[in-house]
C-alpha positions in Angstrom: 104.4 34.7 -124.5 107.3 32.3 -124.7 110.7 33.8 -124.3 113.0 30.8 -123.9 115.7 30.9 -126.6 114.1 33.9 -128.3 116.4 36.7 -129.4 115.2 39.9 -127.7 116.7 43.3 -128.2 116.3 46.0 -125.5 116.7 49.4 -126.9 117.8 52.0 -124.4 120.0 50.8 -121.4 118.6 53.2 -118.8 119.4 52.1 -115.2 115.8 52.0 -114.0 114.0 50.5 -117.1 116.5 49.1 -119.5 118.7 47.3 -117.0 115.6 45.7 -115.2 114.2 44.6 -118.5 117.4 42.9 -119.5 117.5 41.1 -116.1 113.9 39.9 -116.5 114.4 38.6 -120.1 117.6 36.7 -119.2 115.8 35.1 -116.2 113.1 34.0 -118.6 115.6 32.2 -120.8 115.8 34.8 -123.6 119.0 35.6 -125.6 119.3 39.3 -125.0 121.0 42.2 -126.9 121.1 45.6 -125.2 121.7 48.5 -127.5 122.1 52.2 -126.8 123.5 55.2 -128.6 125.6 56.1 -125.5 129.2 54.8 -125.2 130.4 52.0 -122.9 132.1 54.7 -120.8 128.9 56.6 -120.2 127.0 53.4 -119.4 129.6 52.0 -117.1 127.3 52.0 -114.1 124.5 50.3 -116.0 126.9 47.7 -117.4 128.2 46.9 -114.0 124.7 46.1 -112.8 124.5 43.4 -115.5 127.8 41.6 -114.6 125.9 38.5 -113.5 123.7 38.4 -116.6 124.5 37.0 -120.0 123.8 39.8 -122.4 125.4 41.1 -125.7 126.1 44.8 -125.7 125.7 47.0 -128.8 126.7 50.4 -127.6 127.6 53.8 -129.2 124.9 53.3 -131.9 122.5 50.7 -133.1 123.7 47.9 -135.4 120.8 46.9 -137.8 122.4 43.6 -138.7 122.1 42.5 -135.1 118.8 44.0 -134.1 116.8 43.1 -137.3 117.3 39.4 -136.5 115.4 39.8 -133.2 112.2 38.0 -132.4 111.1 40.9 -130.2 112.2 44.4 -129.4 111.5 46.1 -126.1 112.1 49.9 -125.8 112.8 52.1 -122.8 110.6 55.2 -122.4 113.3 57.6 -123.6 113.4 55.9 -127.0 111.0 57.4 -129.6 108.8 54.7 -131.1 109.2 56.0 -134.6 113.0 56.1 -135.1 114.0 54.6 -138.5 115.5 51.5 -136.9 112.2 50.6 -135.2 110.1 51.4 -138.3 112.4 49.1 -140.2 111.9 46.4 -137.6 108.2 46.6 -137.8 108.4 46.5 -141.5 110.3 43.2 -141.1 107.5 41.8 -138.9 109.3 42.2 -135.6 107.0 43.2 -132.7 108.1 46.4 -130.9 106.7 47.0 -127.4 107.4 49.0 -124.3 108.6 47.7 -120.9 105.1 48.4 -119.5 103.6 46.1 -122.2 106.1 43.4 -121.5 105.4 43.6 -117.7 101.6 43.5 -118.4 101.9 40.3 -120.4 103.5 38.5 -117.5 101.2 39.4 -114.7 97.8 38.5 -113.3 97.8 41.4 -110.8 95.1 44.1 -110.8 96.6 47.3 -112.3 95.4 50.8 -111.2 97.0 53.0 -113.9 97.2 56.8 -113.6 98.1 59.2 -116.4 97.7 62.9 -117.2 99.8 65.9 -118.2 100.1 67.1 -114.7 99.6 65.7 -111.2 100.1 62.0 -112.0 103.1 61.6 -109.6 101.3 63.2 -106.7 98.2 61.2 -107.4 100.1 57.9 -107.7 101.9 58.5 -104.4 98.7 59.6 -102.6 96.9 56.5 -103.9 99.8 54.3 -102.8 99.6 55.8 -99.3 95.9 55.1 -99.2 96.3 51.4 -100.1 99.0 51.0 -97.5 96.1 51.3 -95.0 94.3 48.3 -96.7 94.9 44.6 -96.7 96.0 44.6 -100.3 99.5 43.7 -101.1 100.5 46.7 -103.2 103.4 48.0 -105.2 103.8 51.5 -106.6 105.9 52.1 -109.7 105.9 52.7 -113.4 107.0 56.2 -114.4 108.1 56.8 -110.8 110.2 54.7 -108.5 110.6 51.1 -109.8 110.1 49.8 -113.3 107.0 47.6 -113.5 109.0 44.8 -114.9 110.8 44.5 -111.6 107.7 43.6 -109.6 104.6 43.0 -111.8 105.4 39.5 -113.0 105.7 38.3 -109.4 102.4 39.5 -108.1 99.3 37.4 -107.7 95.8 38.1 -109.0 94.8 39.4 -105.6 97.6 42.0 -105.5 97.6 45.6 -106.7 100.0 47.6 -108.8 99.5 51.3 -108.6 101.3 52.6 -111.7 102.1 56.1 -113.0 102.1 55.7 -116.8 103.5 58.3 -119.2 102.7 58.9 -122.8 106.1 57.6 -123.7 105.3 54.2 -122.0 101.8 54.1 -123.5 103.1 54.6 -127.1 104.6 51.1 -127.0 101.5 49.3 -125.6 99.2 46.9 -127.5 97.3 44.8 -125.0 97.9 46.8 -121.9 94.6 46.8 -119.9 94.4 48.2 -116.4 91.5 47.2 -114.0 91.1 50.9 -113.3 92.5 53.8 -115.4 92.6 57.4 -114.2 93.1 60.3 -116.6 93.7 63.5 -114.7 94.1 66.2 -117.5 95.5 66.9 -120.9 97.5 69.9 -121.9 100.1 70.2 -124.7 103.3 68.5 -123.5 106.2 66.6 -125.0 105.4 68.0 -128.5 109.1 67.8 -129.3 108.5 64.0 -129.2 104.9 63.6 -130.3 104.8 66.4 -132.9 101.2 67.4 -132.3 98.7 67.6 -129.4 96.6 65.1 -131.3 99.4 62.5 -131.3 100.1 63.2 -127.7 96.4 62.7 -126.8 96.2 59.6 -128.8 99.1 58.1 -126.8 97.4 59.0 -123.6 94.1 57.5 -124.8 95.7 54.0 -125.1 95.3 53.7 -121.3 91.5 53.2 -121.8 91.1 51.6 -125.2 91.6 47.9 -124.2 89.5 48.1 -121.1 86.4 45.9 -120.9 82.9 46.4 -119.3 84.1 45.0 -116.0 86.8 47.6 -115.8 86.6 51.3 -114.8 87.8 54.4 -116.5 88.0 57.4 -114.2 87.9 60.7 -116.2 88.1 64.4 -115.4 84.8 65.8 -116.4 86.1 69.4 -116.3 88.6 68.6 -119.0 86.9 68.5 -122.4 89.6 66.4 -124.1 89.7 63.9 -121.2 85.9 63.7 -121.1 85.9 62.5 -124.8 87.9 59.5 -123.8 84.6 58.0 -122.6 83.8 57.4 -126.2 86.8 55.2 -126.7 86.4 52.6 -124.0 84.1 49.8 -123.1 84.9 50.3 -119.4 82.4 51.7 -117.0 83.1 55.4 -117.0 83.3 57.3 -113.7 83.7 61.1 -113.8 85.1 63.4 -111.2 84.7 67.2 -111.1 85.5 70.3 -109.2 82.8 72.3 -111.1 79.8 70.1 -111.7 77.5 68.0 -109.5 77.6 64.6 -111.2 74.8 62.0 -111.6 77.5 59.4 -110.8 81.0 60.2 -109.6 83.1 62.2 -107.1 82.7 65.9 -107.0 82.8 69.1 -105.0 79.9 70.8 -103.4 79.8 73.4 -100.6 83.6 73.1 -100.2 83.2 69.4 -99.5 84.2 66.3 -101.6 81.3 64.0 -102.0 80.6 60.7 -103.7 77.5 59.1 -105.0 79.1 56.0 -106.4 77.2 53.8 -104.0 73.8 55.1 -105.0 73.5 57.8 -102.4 75.5 61.0 -101.8 78.1 60.7 -99.1 80.4 63.4 -97.8 84.0 62.2 -97.8 86.1 65.1 -96.6 86.1 68.9 -96.5 88.6 70.7 -98.7 90.0 72.4 -95.6 90.9 69.0 -94.2 93.0 68.0 -97.2 96.7 67.9 -96.5 97.4 68.7 -100.1 96.6 72.4 -101.0 95.7 74.1 -104.2 93.2 73.5 -107.0 95.5 71.2 -108.9 95.9 69.0 -105.8 92.1 69.0 -105.3 91.9 67.5 -108.8 94.5 64.9 -107.8 92.6 64.0 -104.6 89.3 63.6 -106.5 90.9 61.1 -108.8 92.6 59.2 -106.0 89.3 59.1 -104.0 87.3 57.7 -106.9 89.9 55.0 -107.5 90.0 54.0 -103.9 86.2 53.9 -103.4 85.9 51.7 -106.5 88.3 49.3 -104.8 86.3 49.3 -101.6 88.5 51.4 -99.4 86.6 52.7 -96.4 85.8 56.3 -95.7 87.8 56.2 -92.4 91.0 55.1 -94.1 90.5 57.6 -96.9 90.1 60.5 -94.6 93.1 59.5 -92.5 95.5 59.5 -95.5 93.9 62.5 -97.2 94.3 64.7 -94.1 97.9 63.6 -93.4 99.4 63.4 -96.9 101.0 66.8 -97.7 103.4 66.8 -100.5 105.6 65.0 -103.0 109.3 66.0 -103.4 109.8 68.6 -106.2 106.0 69.4 -106.5 105.2 72.6 -104.7 107.5 71.4 -101.9 108.3 73.9 -99.1 112.1 74.1 -98.7 112.7 76.8 -96.1 111.7 80.2 -94.8 114.6 82.6 -94.7 114.1 86.2 -93.3 110.4 85.8 -93.8 110.7 84.6 -97.4 109.3 81.2 -98.3 111.3 79.1 -100.8 109.2 76.5 -102.8 110.5 73.8 -105.1 108.2 73.0 -108.0 110.9 71.5 -110.3 108.3 69.0 -111.5 106.5 71.9 -113.1 108.0 70.9 -116.5 105.3 72.5 -118.8 103.4 75.7 -118.8 100.2 74.3 -117.5 101.9 72.8 -114.4 103.6 76.1 -113.7 100.3 78.0 -114.0 98.8 75.6 -111.4 101.8 76.4 -109.1 101.3 80.1 -109.5 97.6 79.8 -108.7 98.3 78.0 -105.5 99.7 81.2 -103.8 98.2 84.5 -102.9 101.5 86.0 -101.7 103.8 88.0 -104.0 105.9 85.7 -106.0 109.5 85.8 -107.4 109.4 83.1 -110.1 112.4 81.1 -111.3 111.6 79.6 -114.7 113.1 78.4 -118.0 114.8 75.3 -119.3 114.7 73.0 -122.2 112.1 73.8 -124.9 109.6 71.0 -125.5 107.9 73.1 -128.3 105.5 74.5 -125.7 103.3 77.6 -126.2 104.1 80.0 -123.3 101.3 82.5 -124.1 98.9 81.5 -121.3 101.7 81.0 -118.9 103.1 84.5 -119.6 99.7 86.2 -119.4 99.1 84.7 -115.9 102.7 85.2 -114.7 102.6 88.9 -115.8 99.6 89.5 -113.6 100.7 87.3 -110.7 104.5 87.8 -110.0 106.6 90.7 -108.9 109.9 89.4 -110.4 111.0 86.8 -113.0 114.4 85.1 -113.0 115.1 83.1 -116.2 117.6 80.5 -117.1 118.1 77.8 -119.8 117.5 77.7 -123.5 114.0 79.2 -123.3 115.0 82.3 -121.3 114.8 84.7 -124.3 111.5 83.2 -125.5 109.8 83.5 -122.1 111.2 87.0 -121.5 109.8 88.2 -124.9 106.5 86.6 -124.2 105.9 88.2 -120.7 107.0 91.6 -122.2 104.0 91.2 -124.6 101.8 91.5 -121.5 103.6 94.5 -120.1 105.9 92.7 -117.6 109.5 93.9 -117.7 111.0 93.0 -114.3 113.0 90.1 -115.7 116.6 88.8 -115.0 118.5 86.2 -117.0 121.1 84.1 -115.2 123.4 81.2 -116.1 122.6 78.6 -113.4 120.3 77.6 -110.5 122.6 78.9 -107.8 122.8 82.4 -109.4 119.0 82.2 -110.0 118.3 81.5 -106.3 120.6 84.3 -105.2 119.0 86.8 -107.6 115.5 85.8 -106.5 116.5 86.3 -102.8 117.7 89.8 -103.6 114.3 90.6 -105.2 112.2 89.1 -102.4 110.9 90.9 -99.3 109.4 89.5 -96.1 106.1 87.8 -96.9 107.1 86.9 -100.5 107.5 83.5 -102.0 110.5 82.4 -104.2 109.0 79.8 -106.5 111.0 77.5 -108.8 108.4 76.4 -111.3 110.3 76.2 -114.6 107.5 75.5 -117.1 110.1 73.6 -119.1 112.1 70.4 -119.1 115.4 70.2 -117.3 117.6 68.4 -119.8 119.4 71.4 -121.2 121.2 71.9 -117.8 120.4 69.0 -115.5 120.1 65.2 -115.7 116.4 65.3 -114.6 113.8 67.5 -112.9 114.9 65.8 -109.6 118.5 66.9 -110.1 117.3 70.5 -110.8 115.1 70.5 -107.7 117.9 69.1 -105.5 120.3 71.8 -106.8 117.7 74.4 -106.0 117.3 73.1 -102.5 121.0 73.0 -102.0 121.2 76.7 -103.2 118.5 77.6 -100.7 120.4 76.0 -97.9 123.5 77.9 -98.9 121.4 81.1 -98.5 120.4 80.0 -95.0 124.0 79.4 -94.0 125.2 82.6 -95.6 
């Protein structure tokens, strides 16, 4: 893919993805336009990072006269692929791809790609820690940490890229083909963007569709929708399961994780030995183990990391214990299914803090489980009324609405008794009140520390 003197437009000047894409394109000799609906004032930090790069800026909106002369358009993950401007571009014969697709086209590295509605960050981080124990030169990035375009083009064919890949990133792929793909689960998410669950699943499925017979697709056998992905790939399919003993795969039996990928059944580790706790994390561990075994990682190295790796920030992260009450940060629980998994992790009485931006989610299952699991519910954000109404349908009325995370934390502390857990697991996106789920989680932790001081 020749870029010298080609006119390339980058749509979405995000610091992590847009800026790094611009830098790469300029280094490749392209003429670059960076366009964003945000103003120059709001993008001051991003623009400052491009001081040494020759780039034309089109800010505060998109100028069709500029963009529709492009040879190529690269979009950041936050940009919906079906906005009118991009539809117009495709109609004019201009290729529109994601940053992940661009990075893929410029690498010979082996890509281990992980996706799913929930658990992909934990699994990616866990897998990254496992491969630190090996001789592979490994980078970890994608939807977490660093954009793939920052590292992938500079890796050799012997190197590994362990990549968390979101549905937003997969939407804009065409040729993207990982050596190993891992699909953890599928639950309705981001329906405000994708419209329907079918569209969302179709985006996720793109992680396996270009794989060949020499590749591997690791799929969750227990998830009926994920299991069907086996029909859409030429890769060798490897299943993992918590519920079934598999003819070939990684599964649980007698409270032990075992593998028969090498032709005979081998115990890897007991569930009690895992540093990560809870059924959702068992799912994550099974996927990481399958991926690692297929790449030849030894059992000893696997067990070492699996027993030591305990948590990812903002995912069922212990914050503090104050007056016998444990405070847990699960800000990454951005959809109902993720929040359900967090609730199922604990046997102690729970004061739940939930609510946020509505992603067109259905809260019925979440409300049913919460109503039978928690002793108090503190709600904030634009979904507060909807969640409150839903839990009342299941007979739960001990709810409190607040205006911010500090007030929510204080209210939860007033409801909690020794031995209880105060759990932030919002079941919603954060963007109505925070810049990201990380920002929300950090503010919760700050509020908890204020409680400790007070």
